[in-house]
C-alpha positions as CSV (number, residue, x, y, z in Angstrom):
1,M,-24.2,-5.7,-10.3
2,E,-23.4,-6.6,-13.9
3,R,-22.9,-10.3,-14.8
4,F,-20.8,-11.7,-17.7
5,T,-19.6,-15.1,-18.7
6,I,-16.0,-16.1,-19.6
7,S,-14.7,-19.3,-21.1
8,L,-11.4,-20.9,-19.9
9,D,-9.6,-23.9,-21.2
10,E,-9.6,-26.8,-18.7
11,R,-6.0,-26.4,-17.6
12,L,-6.4,-22.6,-16.9
13,A,-9.7,-23.3,-15.1
14,R,-8.0,-25.9,-12.9
15,E,-5.1,-23.6,-12.1
16,F,-7.5,-20.8,-11.3
17,D,-9.6,-23.0,-9.0
18,E,-6.3,-24.0,-7.2
19,F,-5.5,-20.3,-6.9
20,I,-8.9,-19.7,-5.4
21,R,-8.5,-22.6,-2.9
22,V,-5.0,-21.5,-1.8
23,R,-6.0,-17.9,-1.4
24,G,-9.2,-18.8,0.4
25,Y,-11.7,-17.1,-1.9
26,Q,-15.3,-18.1,-1.5
27,N,-16.0,-18.2,-5.2
28,R,-14.6,-17.4,-8.7
29,S,-16.4,-14.0,-8.8
30,E,-14.6,-12.7,-5.7
31,A,-11.2,-13.8,-7.1
32,I,-11.9,-12.2,-10.5
33,R,-13.0,-8.9,-8.8
34,D,-9.8,-8.8,-6.8
35,L,-7.6,-9.6,-9.8
36,L,-9.3,-6.9,-11.8
37,R,-9.0,-4.3,-9.0
38,R,-5.3,-5.1,-8.7
39,H,-4.7,-4.8,-12.4
40,L,-6.6,-1.5,-12.7
41,E,-4.8,0.0,-9.8
42,E,-1.4,-1.0,-11.2
43,Q,-2.4,0.5,-14.6
44,R,-3.5,3.8,-12.9
45,L,-0.2,4.0,-11.0
46,R,1.9,3.2,-14.2
47,S,0.0,5.7,-16.3
48,G,0.1,8.5,-13.7
49,D,-3.7,8.4,-13.4
50,A,-3.6,8.1,-9.6
51,P,-2.8,11.6,-8.2
52,F,-3.7,10.6,-4.7
53,C,-3.1,7.4,-2.7
54,T,-3.2,5.7,0.6
55,A,-0.2,3.4,1.2
56,S,1.7,1.3,3.7
57,L,5.4,1.4,3.9
58,S,7.1,-1.4,5.8
59,Y,10.8,-1.8,6.5
60,I,13.2,-3.5,8.8
61,Y,16.2,-1.8,10.4
62,N,18.9,-2.3,13.0
63,H,18.2,0.1,15.8
64,H,21.8,0.0,16.8
65,E,22.8,1.7,13.5
66,R,24.1,5.1,14.4
67,E,21.3,7.7,14.8
68,L,19.1,5.7,12.4
69,A,16.0,5.7,14.6
70,E,16.4,9.5,15.1
71,R,16.7,10.0,11.3
72,L,13.6,7.9,10.6
73,T,11.6,9.7,13.2
74,H,12.8,13.1,11.9
75,K,11.7,12.1,8.3
76,Q,8.2,11.2,9.6
77,H,7.9,14.5,11.5
78,A,9.1,16.5,8.5
79,H,6.4,14.8,6.4
80,H,3.6,14.8,9.0
81,D,1.2,15.8,6.2
82,L,1.7,12.3,4.7
83,C,2.2,10.1,7.8
84,V,-1.0,9.0,9.3
85,S,0.3,6.4,11.8
86,T,3.4,4.3,12.6
87,M,3.5,0.9,14.1
88,H,6.9,-0.2,15.6
89,V,7.6,-3.8,16.4
90,H,10.8,-5.2,18.1
91,L,11.8,-8.3,16.2
92,D,14.8,-9.2,18.3
93,H,17.6,-7.5,20.3
94,E,18.8,-5.6,17.2
95,H,16.1,-5.4,14.6
96,C,12.8,-3.5,14.4
97,L,10.0,-3.5,11.9
98,E,8.1,-0.3,11.2
99,T,5.0,0.1,9.1
100,V,4.0,3.6,8.3
101,V,0.5,4.4,6.9
102,L,0.7,7.2,4.4
103,R,-1.9,9.3,2.6
104,G,-1.5,12.1,0.1
105,P,-0.3,12.9,-3.4
106,T,1.1,9.7,-5.0
107,A,4.4,11.4,-6.1
108,A,5.1,12.7,-2.6
109,V,4.2,9.4,-1.0
110,R,6.6,7.6,-3.3
111,Q,9.4,10.1,-2.8
112,F,9.0,9.9,1.0
113,A,9.0,6.0,0.9
114,E,12.0,5.9,-1.4
115,S,14.0,8.3,0.9
116,V,13.2,6.1,4.0
117,M,14.1,2.9,2.2
118,A,17.4,4.5,1.0
119,E,18.5,5.4,4.5
120,R,21.7,3.5,5.5
121,G,20.7,0.6,7.7
122,V,17.1,0.2,6.4
123,R,16.5,-3.2,4.9
124,H,13.7,-5.0,3.3
125,G,11.6,-2.0,2.5
126,S,8.3,-2.4,0.7
127,L,5.7,0.1,-0.4
128,N,2.1,-0.8,-1.2
129,L,0.1,2.0,-2.9
130,V,-3.7,2.1,-3.4
131,P,-5.0,4.8,-5.7
132,V,-7.9,6.8,-4.1
133,D,-10.3,9.6,-5.0
134,L,-10.5,12.6,-2.7
135,E,-14.0,13.5,-1.7
136,A,-14.8,16.7,0.2
137,A,-16.7,16.0,3.3
138,D,-19.6,18.2,4.3
139,A,-18.8,21.7,5.5
140,A,-19.1,20.7,9.2
141,H,-16.2,18.2,8.9
142,Q,-13.7,20.5,7.1
143,H,-11.5,17.7,5.8
144,F,-11.4,15.2,2.9
145,H,-12.4,11.5,2.8
146,T,-10.5,9.1,0.6
147,R,-12.3,6.3,-1.3
148,P,-10.5,3.5,-3.2
149,K,-10.9,4.0,-7.0
150,T,-11.9,0.4,-7.6
């Protein structure tokens, strides 16, 4: 682990300490590490230096909307190579929340998520992407492992 020192003016230090308290960090180092990771991941995604990702797509929809549940399920089956798992939650008598865990090429994951969020009747869609590196597992496993870049 590498150590370094930073200087902050008093006001910024107080605001940072309040941020740490509200978010529940144990110390400043943990908060700085998370902020750096988030910034580096966002930069990779903006610059196109994140060819693979793992992601969560969450959205709310009205299950009474004509054939919407079928369309959403069809999209997931048509992209089974990206869809790892889906969690479905009944919010009330009309609305459902689904969260789809995705993994694959970043461009394909984004395109899939945007197509789901654009479906008539889908509301409050949100995509959270995390850039990953692909690592080949040993020959016995015959699959890839993903590891966060930061």
